[in-house]
C-alpha positions in Angstrom: 159.1 99.5 111.9 156.5 98.6 109.3 153.8 98.8 112.2 155.2 102.0 113.7 155.4 103.5 110.2 151.6 102.7 109.8 150.3 103.7 113.2 152.4 107.0 112.3 150.6 107.4 108.9 147.4 106.4 110.5 147.7 109.0 113.3 144.4 111.1 114.4 144.3 114.6 113.2 141.8 117.0 111.8 141.3 119.5 109.1 142.0 117.0 106.2 144.7 116.0 107.4 146.3 112.2 108.7 143.6 110.6 111.0 142.8 107.1 112.1 140.2 105.2 110.0 138.6 103.0 111.9 135.8 100.3 110.9 133.5 100.6 108.0 135.7 103.5 107.1 138.4 101.4 106.1 135.9 99.9 103.4 134.4 103.1 102.4 138.0 104.4 101.6 139.2 101.0 99.6 136.0 101.0 97.6 136.3 104.8 96.9 139.9 104.2 95.6 138.9 100.9 93.3 136.3 102.9 92.1 133.0 101.8 89.8 134.5 99.0 87.5 137.1 97.5 90.1 134.8 98.1 93.3 131.4 96.6 91.9 132.2 93.1 92.6 132.7 93.5 96.3 129.7 95.9 96.4 127.9 93.2 95.2 128.9 90.5 97.8 128.4 92.6 100.6 125.2 92.2 102.7 122.3 94.9 103.3 123.6 95.8 106.7 127.2 95.9 105.4 126.4 98.1 102.4 124.3 100.8 104.7 127.5 100.7 107.3 129.5 101.5 104.5 127.4 103.6 102.7 127.2 106.1 105.5 131.1 105.8 106.5 131.2 106.7 103.1 128.9 109.9 103.2 130.5 111.1 106.3 134.2 110.5 105.0 135.5 113.8 104.5 139.1 114.5 102.9 141.4 111.2 102.8 145.2 112.1 102.0 147.6 110.3 99.9 149.5 108.9 103.2 146.5 107.6 105.0 145.5 105.7 101.5 148.6 104.1 101.6 148.6 103.4 105.5 145.2 101.5 104.4 146.4 99.7 101.8 150.1 98.2 103.1 147.5 97.2 106.0 145.5 95.3 103.5 148.4 93.5 102.2 147.6 95.4 98.7 150.5 98.0 97.8 148.5 100.4 95.4 150.0 103.8 94.1 147.6 106.6 94.9 148.3 109.8 92.8 145.9 111.7 94.7 143.4 112.6 97.5 139.7 111.6 98.0 136.4 113.3 99.5 133.7 110.9 100.4 131.0 113.2 100.6 127.0 111.8 100.1 126.7 113.2 96.3 129.6 111.1 95.7 128.7 107.7 97.6 125.1 108.1 95.3 126.7 108.3 92.7 128.7 105.1 93.0 125.8 103.2 94.4 123.8 104.0 91.3 125.8 102.1 89.1 125.7 99.0 90.7 122.5 98.9 93.1 118.8 99.0 92.1 117.5 102.5 91.9 115.3 101.9 94.9 117.4 100.0 96.8 119.9 103.3 97.0 117.3 105.3 97.6 116.8 104.1 100.2 120.3 104.0 101.8 120.8 107.2 101.3 117.6 108.3 102.7 118.4 106.9 105.7 121.9 108.3 105.8 120.2 111.7 104.8 118.0 111.9 107.5 115.8 113.6 108.6 113.7 111.6 110.8 116.3 111.1 113.4 120.4 110.3 114.2 120.0 107.1 114.9 117.7 103.8 114.4 115.9 105.1 117.5 115.2 108.8 117.0 113.7 107.5 113.8 111.4 105.2 115.6 110.1 107.7 117.9 109.4 109.7 114.5 107.5 106.6 113.2 103.4 106.6 113.6 102.8 104.6 116.9 99.8 102.7 115.4 102.2 101.6 112.4 105.1 100.8 115.0 102.6 99.1 117.4 101.5 96.9 114.6 104.9 95.8 113.8 105.6 95.5 117.4 103.2 93.2 118.2 104.2 90.4 116.3 107.8 90.5 118.3 109.1 88.5 121.5 107.9 90.7 124.7 111.8 91.1 125.5 112.1 92.8 121.9 109.4 95.0 122.2 110.5 95.9 125.9 114.3 96.9 124.7 112.8 98.8 121.9 110.3 100.8 124.0 113.1 101.5 126.8 114.8 103.0 123.6 112.5 105.6 122.2 111.1 108.8 123.3 108.8 107.8 126.5 105.6 110.0 125.5 106.0 107.9 122.0 106.5 104.4 124.1 103.4 105.5 126.1 101.5 105.9 122.7 102.4 102.4 121.6 101.7 100.4 124.8 98.3 101.6 125.0 97.8 100.4 121.1 99.1 97.0 121.9 97.2 94.1 123.0 96.8 94.2 126.6 98.4 90.8 127.9 101.0 92.0 125.2 101.6 94.9 127.2 101.5 94.3 130.7 103.8 91.4 129.8 106.2 94.2 128.1 105.4 96.4 131.3 106.6 93.6 133.4 109.6 92.6 131.4 110.7 96.9 131.4 110.8 96.7 135.0 112.8 93.6 135.5 115.2 94.7 132.5 119.0 95.0 133.4 121.8 97.0 131.2 120.9 95.4 127.5 124.0 94.1 126.2 125.6 96.0 123.6 125.6 93.1 121.5 122.2 92.2 122.1 121.2 95.8 121.1 123.2 96.1 118.2 120.8 92.8 116.7 117.8 94.7 117.5 118.6 97.7 116.0 120.0 96.1 112.9 116.5 93.8 112.6 114.5 97.3 112.7 116.9 98.5 110.3 116.5 95.7 107.9 113.6 94.4 108.2 111.2 97.3 109.4 112.4 101.1 108.5 113.6 100.1 105.2 110.3 98.2 104.4 108.6 101.4 105.8 110.8 103.8 103.7 109.9 101.8 100.5 106.0 101.6 101.5 105.8 105.2 102.6 107.5 106.0 99.3 103.9 106.8 96.8 104.4 107.7 93.1 102.0 110.8 91.3 99.0 107.7 90.6 98.8 106.7 94.6 98.7 110.5 95.6 96.1 111.3 92.6 94.2 108.0 93.6 93.3 109.1 96.8 92.6 112.7 95.8 90.2 111.1 93.4 89.0 108.8 96.1 87.4 112.1 97.9 86.0 113.4 94.6 81.7 113.4 94.6 80.6 110.8 91.5 80.0 113.6 88.6 83.5 115.3 89.8 85.1 112.2 89.5 83.7 111.0 86.4 84.3 114.3 84.8 88.1 114.2 85.4 88.6 110.5 84.9 87.0 110.8 81.6 89.1 113.9 80.2 92.4 112.2 81.6 91.4 109.0 79.3 91.7 110.9 76.5 94.8 112.6 77.2 96.3 109.8 79.1 94.8 106.2 79.1 97.0 104.5 81.0 97.6 107.0 83.9 93.7 107.1 84.1 93.5 102.9 84.1 96.2 103.0 87.0 94.3 105.6 88.7 91.4 103.4 88.8 93.4 100.5 89.4 94.9 102.2 92.9 91.6 103.9 94.1 89.7 102.3 96.7 86.2 102.8 96.2 82.8 101.5 98.3 82.2 99.3 96.1 86.0 97.9 97.0 84.3 97.3 100.5 82.7 94.6 99.2 85.5 92.5 98.8 86.3 92.7 102.8 86.1 89.4 104.9 83.2 88.9 107.1 85.2 89.6 110.7 86.5 93.0 108.7 82.7 93.9 107.4 80.9 93.2 110.9 83.9 95.2 112.2 83.5 98.1 110.0 79.9 98.2 110.6 79.8 98.7 114.2 82.4 101.4 113.4 79.7 103.6 111.3 76.8 105.4 112.5 73.5 103.8 111.9 72.0 106.8 110.4 74.9 107.2 107.9 75.0 103.5 107.0 71.2 103.9 105.8 72.4 107.1 104.1 74.9 105.5 102.1 73.1 101.7 101.1 69.9 103.6 100.2 72.4 104.9 97.0 74.2 101.6 96.6 73.7 98.6 94.3 71.8 95.5 95.4 74.7 93.4 95.4 76.0 95.5 97.9 72.7 95.8 100.1 73.2 92.0 100.2 76.5 92.3 101.3 75.8 94.3 104.0 72.8 92.7 105.5 74.6 89.3 104.6 76.8 90.6 107.6 74.1 91.7 109.8 71.9 89.7 112.3 68.1 89.4 110.4 66.8 91.7 113.4 69.6 94.6 112.4 69.0 94.1 108.6 65.3 94.7 108.9 65.5 97.3 111.0 68.2 99.2 108.5 65.9 98.5 105.8 63.1 100.4 107.8 65.3 103.6 108.4 66.4 103.3 104.9 62.7 103.5 103.7 61.9 106.2 106.0 64.2 108.4 104.4 62.5 108.5 101.0 64.7 110.8 98.1 68.2 111.8 99.4 70.3 113.6 97.5 73.1 111.9 95.8 75.4 114.5 97.7 74.5 112.7 100.4 75.1 109.4 99.6 78.5 110.3 98.2 79.8 111.7 101.2 78.0 108.9 103.5 79.7 106.0 101.7 83.0 107.9 101.1 82.8 108.4 104.9 82.4 104.5 104.7 85.6 103.8 102.6 87.6 106.5 105.5 86.5 104.9 108.2 87.5 101.6 106.7 91.5 102.9 106.1 91.2 104.0 109.6 90.5 100.9 111.1 93.0 99.2 108.5 95.7 101.6 109.9 94.9 100.1 113.2 95.3 96.7 112.4 91.7 96.1 113.2 90.6 95.2 109.7 92.0 94.1 106.4 91.1 95.7 103.3 92.4 94.8 99.6 91.2 95.4 95.8 91.3 92.1 94.8 89.8 88.6 97.2 92.9 86.5 96.9 95.4 88.4 95.5 97.9 91.3 96.5 96.3 93.0 99.7 96.5 96.7 100.1 97.3 97.8 104.2 96.8 101.4 104.9 
């Protein structure tokens, strides 16, 4: 009889009436009812995937009636008296999570719940820049790549395939042609891996603060404007100015490229622009780039620089900024690696 009574209480209905609670919804209701103080020890024992599943269910829960609560607690063999109904929504979920999870982790979870990149993992992946997605997938097993590309938008999948290394791309195509229906368990495992290892990291790294944004803007100033703004900012807020200078990636940072990256960069810069950029550079910069060329190429470049005669500082700035932007583009494609400090924190664009 108790089972019949419980099933009756958990009957599916709409408009705030009793309805059946399934899976993560049951955990979401329980944690809402326990509140911040009593629910905290449980939240702390959930892993990343469980927190996301329960949070998503909580945010979309809607009204929960007292009889649903009673039935749920009976099912958990915990008889707790409920004095009223609960309502699960996005704001309530965010407030609750904020009490016992770090702010950045809450932000990532809530951003995934709210969207707007897509309603599910595959729609979200179809909104990720193809270079970024290809750079991640190139280190995965061909079968995993085949599963991912079979699930995302075909136009996006084509762009990603075109960027992947040729051997890997051909193997992926072969596996996609032979691929049968993917088992639900395998698909769920791939989704979980992408959510935890890729999407959360992508969301975290794309969340730039105002100092990073200003560093990018300062990178595009000419020399005089950059010096003028930095000097003014140092007087007003030296800490902010120092942080911006630390985050800026400048022409001088190109000298920290490894030899292979420097040579790749040189192959992608027009020779006349390179001559202008080095014409106004330091001896150390010229020596560094000459050292990454053949003796013949270095001599020809030096001849081009000598033939230029005097050059305007603005032209030098434009040429050097162009080299920096080319380096960032190459790094975004995964062709080179650029860093602010050799051997320490690498900055991948």
